Kinemage of the C-alpha trace (Angstrom):
@kinemage 1
@onewidth
@group {chain A} dominant
@subgroup {mainchain}
@vectorlist {calphas} color= white
{ca met a 1} P -0.017 0.052 0.044
{ca leu a 2} L 1.359 3.263 -1.154
{ca pro a 3} L 1.826 6.277 1.414
{ca ser a 4} L -0.651 9.127 1.172
{ca ser a 5} L 0.578 12.626 0.099
{ca glu a 6} L 0.257 13.826 3.751
{ca glu a 7} L 2.667 11.153 4.967
{ca arg a 8} L 5.078 12.045 2.222
{ca ser a 9} L 5.216 15.725 3.190
{ca arg a 10} L 5.784 14.835 6.753
{ca ala a 11} L 8.836 12.728 5.740
{ca trp a 12} L 10.514 15.784 4.258
{ca leu a 13} L 10.296 17.949 7.350
{ca pro a 14} L 13.469 16.495 9.126
{ca val a 15} L 15.593 17.142 6.030
{ca leu a 16} L 14.371 20.635 5.392
{ca thr a 17} L 15.040 21.461 9.108
{ca gly a 18} L 18.553 20.122 8.923
{ca val a 19} L 19.362 22.297 5.859
{ca leu a 20} L 18.140 25.342 7.463
{ca ala a 21} L 20.054 24.820 10.389
{ca gly a 22} L 23.199 24.317 8.583
{ca leu a 23} L 22.805 27.490 6.494
{ca ser a 24} L 22.146 29.426 9.716
{ca leu a 25} L 25.430 28.058 11.247
{ca ala a 26} L 27.457 28.904 8.087
{ca ala a 27} L 26.078 32.466 8.149
{ca leu a 28} L 27.040 32.804 11.908
{ca leu a 29} L 30.575 31.620 11.206
{ca leu a 30} L 31.021 34.104 8.349
{ca ala a 31} L 29.909 36.941 10.392
{ca val a 32} L 32.223 36.191 13.128
{ca phe a 33} L 35.079 35.889 10.535
{ca leu a 34} L 34.206 39.295 8.947
{ca val a 35} L 34.259 41.003 12.381
{ca thr a 36} L 37.381 39.357 13.747
{ca arg a 37} L 39.759 38.655 10.843
{ca ala a 38} L 38.578 40.738 7.735
{ca pro a 39} L 39.728 44.202 8.957
{ca glu a 40} L 43.336 42.935 9.626
{ca met a 41} L 43.400 41.212 6.155
{ca met a 42} L 42.203 44.501 4.517
{ca arg a 43} L 44.779 46.557 6.279
{ca arg a 44} L 47.516 44.303 5.024
{ca glu a 45} L 46.330 44.421 1.510
{ca ala a 46} L 46.083 48.087 1.600
{ca ala a 47} L 49.661 48.366 2.873
{ca arg a 48} L 50.901 46.046 0.133
{ca leu a 49} L 49.149 48.157 -2.648
{ca val a 50} L 50.769 51.315 -1.223
{ca arg a 51} L 54.140 49.908 -1.287
{ca glu a 52} L 53.820 48.502 -4.778
{ca asn a 53} L 51.938 51.542 -6.382
{ca pro a 54} L 52.837 54.740 -4.504
{ca glu a 55} L 51.911 56.966 -7.440
{ca leu a 56} L 48.278 55.979 -7.149
{ca phe a 57} L 47.980 57.234 -3.693
{ca ala a 58} L 50.043 60.633 -3.946
{ca ala a 59} L 48.446 63.509 -2.436
{ca pro a 60} L 46.883 66.154 -4.945
{ca ala a 61} L 48.992 69.232 -5.829
{ca pro a 62} L 47.795 72.472 -4.016
{ca ala a 63} L 45.435 74.755 -5.873
{ca asp a 64} L 48.036 77.559 -6.171
{ca ser a 65} L 50.483 75.226 -7.917
{ca leu a 66} L 47.895 74.365 -10.649
{ca ala a 67} L 47.274 78.075 -11.612
{ca pro a 68} L 50.631 78.734 -13.451
{ca ala a 69} L 50.199 75.631 -15.559
{ca ala a 70} L 46.662 76.550 -16.629
{ca ala a 71} L 47.597 80.242 -17.465
{ca pro a 72} L 49.599 79.802 -20.607
{ca asp a 73} L 46.684 77.753 -22.091
{ca ile a 74} L 44.190 80.444 -21.413
{ca glu a 75} L 46.610 83.096 -22.778
{ca asn a 76} L 47.075 81.191 -25.967
{ca cys a 77} L 43.337 80.935 -26.424
{ca arg a 78} L 42.917 84.682 -26.118
{ca arg a 79} L 45.882 85.395 -28.400
{ca asn a 80} L 44.022 84.001 -31.528
{ca ala a 81} L 45.008 84.620 -35.238
{ca val a 82} L 42.777 87.815 -35.307
{ca val a 83} L 44.596 89.402 -32.180
{ca arg a 84} L 48.070 88.509 -33.681
{ca ala a 85} L 47.212 89.894 -37.202
{ca thr a 86} L 45.781 93.091 -35.543
{ca glu a 87} L 48.854 93.558 -33.414
{ca lys a 88} L 51.047 93.145 -36.560
{ca val a 89} L 49.189 95.576 -38.772
{ca ala a 90} L 47.691 98.293 -36.345
{ca pro a 91} L 51.059 100.163 -36.047
{ca ala a 92} L 50.963 100.892 -39.719
{ca val a 93} L 47.353 102.162 -39.806
{ca val a 94} L 46.780 106.005 -39.838
{ca ala a 95} L 43.921 108.374 -39.501
{ca ile a 96} L 43.672 110.928 -42.148
{ca val a 97} L 42.040 114.361 -41.631
{ca val a 98} L 41.549 116.599 -44.588
{ca thr a 99} L 40.283 120.212 -44.971
{ca gln a 100} L 38.256 120.462 -48.114
{ca val a 101} L 36.756 123.489 -49.889
{ca glu a 102} L 33.031 123.450 -50.317
{ca arg a 103} L 31.308 126.067 -52.719
{ca tyr a 104} L 27.759 127.089 -51.797
{ca arg a 105} L 25.273 129.761 -52.888
{ca ala a 106} L 24.450 132.659 -50.599
{ca leu a 107} L 21.496 134.934 -50.899
{ca pro a 108} L 21.918 138.702 -50.660
{ca arg a 109} L 22.055 139.610 -47.060
{ca ser a 110} L 20.534 143.119 -47.484
{ca ile a 111} L 18.527 145.224 -50.091
{ca ser a 112} L 21.685 146.951 -51.283
{ca glu a 113} L 23.356 143.524 -51.939
{ca tyr a 114} L 20.138 142.574 -53.774
{ca phe a 115} L 20.211 145.466 -56.078
{ca glu a 116} L 24.051 145.341 -56.378
{ca phe a 117} L 23.901 141.692 -57.757
{ca phe a 118} L 20.354 141.874 -59.146
{ca gly a 119} L 19.197 139.223 -56.770
{ca ala a 120} L 21.757 136.756 -58.046
{ca pro a 121} L 23.078 134.303 -55.415
{ca arg a 122} L 26.805 134.696 -54.401
{ca ile a 123} L 29.080 131.806 -54.750
{ca leu a 124} L 31.064 131.513 -51.635
{ca glu a 125} L 33.693 128.995 -50.300
{ca arg a 126} L 34.050 127.528 -46.915
{ca glu a 127} L 36.172 124.811 -45.409
{ca val a 128} L 34.683 121.596 -44.191
{ca pro a 129} L 36.507 118.782 -42.401
{ca gly a 130} L 36.610 115.293 -43.891
{ca met a 131} L 38.132 112.071 -42.452
{ca gly a 132} L 39.340 108.628 -43.659
{ca ser a 133} L 41.962 106.036 -42.925
{ca gly a 134} L 45.020 104.874 -44.645
{ca val a 135} L 47.929 102.377 -44.260
{ca leu a 136} L 51.675 102.916 -44.461
{ca ile a 137} L 53.249 100.806 -47.175
{ca ser a 138} L 56.807 101.868 -46.761
{ca pro a 139} L 59.328 102.829 -43.907
{ca tyr a 140} L 59.744 106.302 -45.574
{ca gly a 141} L 56.220 107.483 -44.971
{ca arg a 142} L 54.197 106.595 -48.011
{ca val a 143} L 50.612 106.196 -47.345
{ca val a 144} L 47.801 104.467 -49.350
{ca thr a 145} L 44.206 105.550 -49.127
{ca asn a 146} L 41.110 106.098 -51.209
{ca ala a 147} L 41.124 108.976 -53.811
{ca his a 148} L 37.774 110.120 -52.611
{ca val a 149} L 39.278 110.608 -49.174
{ca val a 150} L 41.561 113.417 -50.298
{ca asp a 151} L 39.598 114.649 -53.243
{ca gly a 152} L 39.584 118.476 -53.220
{ca ala a 153} L 41.678 118.569 -50.008
{ca arg a 154} L 43.368 121.881 -49.194
{ca arg a 155} L 45.215 120.360 -46.164
{ca ile a 156} L 45.868 116.851 -45.183
{ca ile a 157} L 46.987 115.725 -41.586
{ca val a 158} L 47.957 112.244 -41.017
{ca thr a 159} L 48.002 110.733 -37.593
{ca leu a 160} L 50.095 107.804 -36.717
{ca ser a 161} L 49.176 105.029 -34.323
{ca asp a 162} L 51.591 106.493 -31.777
{ca gly a 163} L 49.731 109.819 -31.848
{ca arg a 164} L 52.269 111.894 -33.810
{ca gln a 165} L 50.863 114.062 -36.617
{ca phe a 166} L 52.436 115.006 -39.912
{ca pro a 167} L 51.096 117.088 -42.837
{ca ala a 168} L 51.093 115.049 -46.083
{ca gly a 169} L 51.135 115.836 -49.687
{ca val a 170} L 49.467 113.910 -52.560
{ca leu a 171} L 52.068 112.089 -54.780
{ca ala a 172} L 49.576 110.416 -57.145
{ca val a 173} L 45.787 109.787 -57.616
{ca ser a 174} L 43.902 107.383 -59.730
{ca ala a 175} L 40.134 108.347 -59.652
{ca lys a 176} L 39.383 105.414 -61.882
{ca tyr a 177} L 40.629 102.966 -59.171
{ca asp a 178} L 39.865 105.224 -56.303
{ca ile a 179} L 43.427 105.035 -54.958
{ca ala a 180} L 45.685 107.891 -53.672
{ca leu a 181} L 49.331 107.717 -52.639
{ca leu a 182} L 50.470 110.236 -50.029
{ca gln a 183} L 53.805 111.219 -48.640
{ca leu a 184} L 54.384 112.263 -45.131
{ca glu a 185} L 56.121 115.593 -44.746
{ca ser a 186} L 58.392 116.944 -41.962
{ca leu a 187} L 59.294 113.343 -41.118
{ca pro a 188} L 62.614 113.536 -39.245
{ca glu a 189} L 65.542 112.696 -41.513
{ca gly a 190} L 66.613 109.085 -41.221
{ca glu a 191} L 63.531 108.135 -39.184
{ca gln a 192} L 61.493 105.095 -40.357
{ca val a 193} L 57.912 104.401 -39.522
{ca pro a 194} L 55.981 101.044 -39.091
{ca tyr a 195} L 54.784 99.777 -42.403
{ca ala a 196} L 52.217 96.849 -43.347
{ca glu a 197} L 53.211 93.715 -45.339
{ca leu a 198} L 51.312 93.342 -48.530
{ca gly a 199} L 49.607 89.928 -49.200
{ca asp a 200} L 48.265 88.398 -52.473
{ca ser a 201} L 44.623 89.049 -53.118
{ca asp a 202} L 44.518 86.392 -55.784
{ca glu a 203} L 44.991 83.732 -53.132
{ca leu a 204} L 41.895 84.848 -51.226
{ca leu a 205} L 39.509 81.994 -50.125
{ca ile a 206} L 35.616 82.528 -49.992
{ca gly a 207} L 34.795 82.246 -46.408
{ca glu a 208} L 38.180 82.956 -44.837
{ca trp a 209} L 38.472 85.409 -42.027
{ca val a 210} L 39.453 88.997 -42.734
{ca ile a 211} L 39.935 92.053 -40.431
{ca ala a 212} L 38.942 95.665 -41.374
{ca ile a 213} L 40.914 98.276 -39.606
{ca gly a 214} L 40.256 102.029 -39.649
{ca ser a 215} L 38.804 105.150 -37.898
{ca pro a 216} L 35.073 105.002 -38.342
{ca phe a 217} L 33.014 107.972 -37.026
{ca gly a 218} L 36.199 109.595 -35.784
{ca phe a 219} L 34.745 113.106 -35.396
{ca gln a 220} L 31.615 111.751 -33.625
{ca leu a 221} L 33.593 109.669 -31.202
{ca asn a 222} L 36.288 112.358 -30.786
{ca asp a 223} L 38.788 109.535 -31.089
{ca ile a 224} L 40.888 108.780 -34.100
{ca arg a 225} L 42.539 105.718 -32.935
{ca pro a 226} L 41.930 102.730 -35.305
{ca ser a 227} L 39.305 100.142 -34.420
{ca val a 228} L 38.991 96.520 -35.572
{ca thr a 229} L 36.084 94.663 -37.067
{ca val a 230} L 36.062 91.055 -38.191
{ca gly a 231} L 34.229 89.157 -40.807
{ca val a 232} L 34.731 86.771 -43.806
{ca val a 233} L 35.379 87.210 -47.433
{ca ser a 234} L 31.837 87.110 -48.857
{ca ala a 235} L 32.849 87.081 -52.594
{ca val a 236} L 35.543 88.023 -54.948
{ca asn a 237} L 35.607 89.789 -58.439
{ca arg a 238} L 32.443 91.729 -57.602
{ca asp a 239} L 31.635 94.397 -60.235
{ca ile a 240} L 29.451 97.196 -58.873
{ca arg a 241} L 28.277 100.708 -59.897
{ca ala a 242} L 28.170 103.160 -57.122
{ca glu a 243} L 26.069 106.416 -56.863
{ca gly a 244} L 26.400 108.332 -59.923
{ca ser a 245} L 28.544 106.742 -62.807
{ca ala a 246} L 31.464 105.495 -60.690
{ca leu a 247} L 32.301 101.924 -61.671
{ca tyr a 248} L 34.085 99.493 -59.367
{ca asn a 249} L 35.249 96.303 -60.684
{ca asp a 250} L 36.916 93.120 -59.382
{ca met a 251} L 36.126 94.007 -55.730
{ca ile a 252} L 36.387 92.049 -52.577
{ca gln a 253} L 33.107 91.660 -50.840
{ca thr a 254} L 33.189 91.126 -47.078
{ca asp a 255} L 30.740 91.366 -44.116
{ca ala a 256} L 33.379 92.744 -41.863
{ca ala a 257} L 31.819 96.051 -40.607
{ca ile a 258} L 32.903 99.034 -42.796
{ca asn a 259} L 31.526 102.495 -41.736
{ca pro a 260} L 32.181 106.205 -42.727
{ca gly a 261} L 35.839 106.731 -41.755
{ca asn a 262} L 37.095 103.350 -42.616
{ca ser a 263} L 37.603 104.328 -46.233
{ca gly a 264} L 41.292 103.830 -47.183
{ca gly a 265} L 42.045 101.542 -44.337
{ca pro a 266} L 43.392 97.929 -44.784
{ca leu a 267} L 41.551 94.720 -45.143
{ca val a 268} L 43.774 92.155 -43.471
{ca asn a 269} L 43.971 88.359 -43.613
{ca ser a 270} L 44.631 86.052 -40.524
{ca gln a 271} L 48.269 86.167 -41.368
{ca gly a 272} L 48.544 89.985 -40.877
{ca gln a 273} L 48.963 90.809 -44.537
{ca val a 274} L 47.050 93.521 -46.298
{ca val a 275} L 44.816 92.005 -48.914
{ca gly a 276} L 42.641 95.019 -49.760
{ca ile a 277} L 41.820 98.750 -49.290
{ca asn a 278} L 38.357 99.279 -47.714
{ca thr a 279} L 36.556 101.478 -50.226
{ca leu a 280} L 32.768 101.575 -50.087
{ca ile a 281} L 29.619 100.004 -48.676
{ca leu a 282} L 26.179 99.327 -49.970
{ca ser a 283} L 23.748 101.007 -47.524
{ca lys a 284} L 20.388 102.963 -47.531
{ca ser a 285} L 21.180 104.402 -44.142
{ca gly a 286} L 24.775 105.253 -44.485
{ca gly a 287} L 25.835 102.570 -41.860
{ca asn a 288} L 27.197 99.129 -42.124
{ca leu a 289} L 24.622 96.381 -43.462
{ca gly a 290} L 27.132 93.726 -43.858
{ca ile a 291} L 27.977 94.435 -47.549
{ca gly a 292} L 31.342 96.185 -47.853
{ca phe a 293} L 33.846 96.305 -50.662
{ca ala a 294} L 37.681 96.597 -50.737
{ca arg a 295} L 39.884 97.285 -53.694
{ca pro a 296} L 42.230 94.088 -54.018
{ca ile a 297} L 45.734 94.784 -52.951
{ca asn a 298} L 47.071 93.230 -56.297
{ca thr a 299} L 45.187 96.029 -58.089
{ca leu a 300} L 46.836 98.599 -55.792
{ca val a 301} L 50.380 97.204 -56.589
{ca trp a 302} L 49.440 97.281 -60.358
{ca val a 303} L 48.407 101.014 -59.923
{ca leu a 304} L 51.560 101.956 -58.104
{ca asn a 305} L 53.714 100.270 -60.744
{ca glu a 306} L 51.884 102.237 -63.469
{ca ile a 307} L 52.481 105.502 -61.609
{ca glu a 308} L 56.108 104.647 -61.002
{ca gln a 309} L 56.724 103.827 -64.745
{ca tyr a 310} L 54.381 106.170 -66.466
{ca gly a 311} L 53.624 108.877 -63.875
{ca lys a 312} L 49.845 107.938 -64.071
{ca val a 313} L 47.491 105.060 -64.532
{ca arg a 314} L 47.034 104.538 -68.201
{ca asp a 315} L 43.335 104.155 -69.243
{ca thr a 316} L 42.678 101.500 -71.720
{ca trp a 317} L 41.171 102.296 -75.134
{ca ala a 318} L 39.435 99.813 -77.476
{ca gly a 319} L 39.062 102.128 -80.459
{ca phe a 320} L 35.308 101.942 -81.123
{ca thr a 321} L 32.110 103.309 -79.959
{ca ala a 322} L 28.757 101.402 -79.640
{ca ile a 323} L 25.182 101.654 -78.614
{ca asp a 324} L 22.752 99.205 -76.891
{ca leu a 325} L 20.857 96.801 -79.297
{ca arg a 326} L 17.207 97.626 -79.233
{ca pro a 327} L 14.191 95.836 -80.834
{ca tyr a 328} L 13.772 98.411 -83.457
{ca his a 329} L 17.326 97.769 -84.504
{ca ile a 330} L 16.596 94.254 -85.040
{ca val a 331} L 13.534 94.976 -87.068
{ca his a 332} L 14.972 97.786 -89.118
{ca tyr a 333} L 18.273 96.106 -90.031
{ca gly a 334} L 16.761 92.488 -90.071
{ca leu a 335} L 19.347 91.255 -87.587
{ca lys a 336} L 19.255 87.583 -86.464
{ca val a 337} L 20.708 88.317 -83.105
{ca arg a 338} L 18.706 89.243 -79.937
{ca gln a 339} L 21.245 90.827 -77.640
{ca gly a 340} L 24.488 92.640 -77.879
{ca ile a 341} L 25.808 96.091 -78.743
{ca ile a 342} L 25.989 97.641 -82.295
{ca val a 343} L 29.264 99.294 -83.392
{ca thr a 344} L 28.623 102.898 -84.502
{ca arg a 345} L 32.142 103.978 -85.216
{ca val a 346} L 35.685 102.451 -85.539
{ca tyr a 347} L 38.640 104.796 -85.199
{ca asn a 348} L 41.178 104.525 -87.965
{ca gly a 349} L 44.452 102.918 -86.733
{ca gly a 350} L 42.946 101.981 -83.395
{ca pro a 351} L 42.781 98.611 -81.717
{ca ala a 352} L 39.278 97.746 -83.103
{ca asp a 353} L 40.420 98.832 -86.591
{ca ala a 354} L 43.434 96.654 -86.450
{ca ala a 355} L 41.325 93.669 -85.195
{ca gly a 356} L 38.916 94.030 -88.214
{ca leu a 357} L 35.814 95.401 -86.323
{ca glu a 358} L 33.423 97.309 -88.696
{ca pro a 359} L 30.597 99.880 -88.049
{ca gly a 360} L 27.340 97.852 -88.107
{ca asp a 361} L 28.815 94.855 -86.379
{ca val a 362} L 26.925 93.420 -83.361
{ca val a 363} L 29.338 92.562 -80.584
{ca glu a 364} L 27.671 89.635 -78.798
{ca ala a 365} L 30.326 88.805 -76.205
{ca val a 366} L 33.584 90.236 -74.887
{ca asp a 367} L 36.015 87.946 -73.180
{ca gly a 368} L 33.671 85.074 -73.599
{ca gln a 369} L 30.894 86.811 -71.602
{ca ala a 370} L 27.504 87.724 -73.200
{ca leu a 371} L 26.638 91.400 -73.537
{ca arg a 372} L 23.287 93.089 -73.066
{ca thr a 373} L 24.342 96.763 -72.876
{ca val a 374} L 27.382 99.087 -73.486
{ca ala a 375} L 27.823 99.163 -69.765
{ca asp a 376} L 28.356 95.432 -69.663
{ca ala a 377} L 31.217 95.921 -72.328
{ca asn a 378} L 32.698 98.848 -70.348
{ca met a 379} L 32.786 96.747 -67.234
{ca leu a 380} L 34.590 93.844 -69.041
{ca phe a 381} L 37.079 96.010 -70.784
{ca phe a 382} L 37.667 97.766 -67.404
{ca arg a 383} L 39.107 94.565 -66.099
{ca his a 384} L 41.934 94.607 -68.498
{ca glu a 385} L 45.028 96.592 -68.709
{ca val a 386} L 46.983 98.159 -71.627
{ca gly a 387} L 48.569 95.541 -73.839
{ca asp a 388} L 45.983 92.870 -73.047
{ca arg a 389} L 44.375 90.857 -75.863
{ca val a 390} L 40.665 90.775 -75.508
{ca pro a 391} L 38.580 88.267 -77.640
{ca leu a 392} L 35.360 89.445 -79.254
{ca thr a 393} L 32.381 87.490 -80.556
{ca val a 394} L 30.935 89.473 -83.465
{ca asn a 395} L 27.818 88.962 -85.677
{ca arg a 396} L 28.208 90.369 -89.203
{ca asp a 397} L 25.451 89.829 -91.782
{ca gly a 398} L 24.205 86.910 -89.945
{ca glu a 399} L 27.493 85.242 -89.473
{ca thr a 400} L 29.568 84.843 -86.391
{ca his a 401} L 33.214 85.832 -86.461
{ca glu a 402} L 35.800 85.551 -83.649
{ca leu a 403} L 38.060 88.657 -83.367
{ca ser a 404} L 40.597 89.912 -80.813
{ca leu a 405} L 41.902 93.283 -80.074
{ca val a 406} L 44.855 94.539 -78.188
{ca leu a 407} L 44.066 97.334 -75.735
{ca glu a 408} L 46.086 100.712 -76.102
{ca pro a 409} L 46.464 103.554 -73.812
{ca tyr a 410} L 43.644 106.090 -74.049
{ca arg a 411} L 44.394 108.786 -76.645
{ca glu a 412} L 43.459 112.295 -75.159
């Protein structure tokens, strides 16, 4: 007869009781061991680790001993490329204060003056101050600035970065490129002044950092010391037409803040080299909107070489005149072209005559770039120098011809 389930359960009770009693005894023995023996074993193991690895348990250095080690790293972070470039060029940046003559009309001040001049306004002159910036490019006191800064100046005073002031005279001016070369006068004999290193504007990269240095709003701030703004090269080879008819070609565009008074100051790369001369801004308010333009330094070097060799900058001459192509020209002459300029005159013996250009030809492209207006052609010719060979795409009687002319100095 098999035992019942109740009887089987009672048979396991002695076994279970023995197991529990054994576990309790083992736990009691472990506790006694931890209390009596474990601390001594831990102390011995710690002493062994200290003897074998003393560097792991060295005391931390005092707080004041860490300061000298950290200071050079902070200093290096502060003295970044912009700071170093500014320190390199700033001594060569100058403020230019000019006294210009302004003519104005004055109404008669009394009845006798009215009858004496029959009511005609008098033309009077008055002196007005002007201000700009410049940069020294030689140790003997030659300064480069914009032509519009010294235009019509009766007196020019240049203030160096160390506060000394010198009168200056105009050595040469190129209104076409808006560049003027000045010479400091009364500079002590044998004394040299700081001057800037010129870079290569052809090597500029879109997006690289540039620094504009000059004296913006000097009169309002009553302080002509140069200030610094930083931005990037936004674009190169920009062609723009300023107010009036002034044409600026091949300009560097930057978002470094350029304001009134910055004109003529240097645009500097992160290596402390002058890569441009700050010239103008596009602004409706007269202040900076992040669209400034600088004349490339390579153009400045070319202008100075022209002045050195020929006494002036030789204007280029293509030897022909033209008008914009209009719809009525297309209809009247039965032309098969839709855009370009029509040649109206070719000067005998000139570059266009030598190239085979004829009146009535439609010039569709200059230097490989399509034309819409005469202004487009002037801008493209403006990029070239005397002696350059310029290709023309010409439509004559429905046929396309490729010509090339060599630019000559302008004939006055």
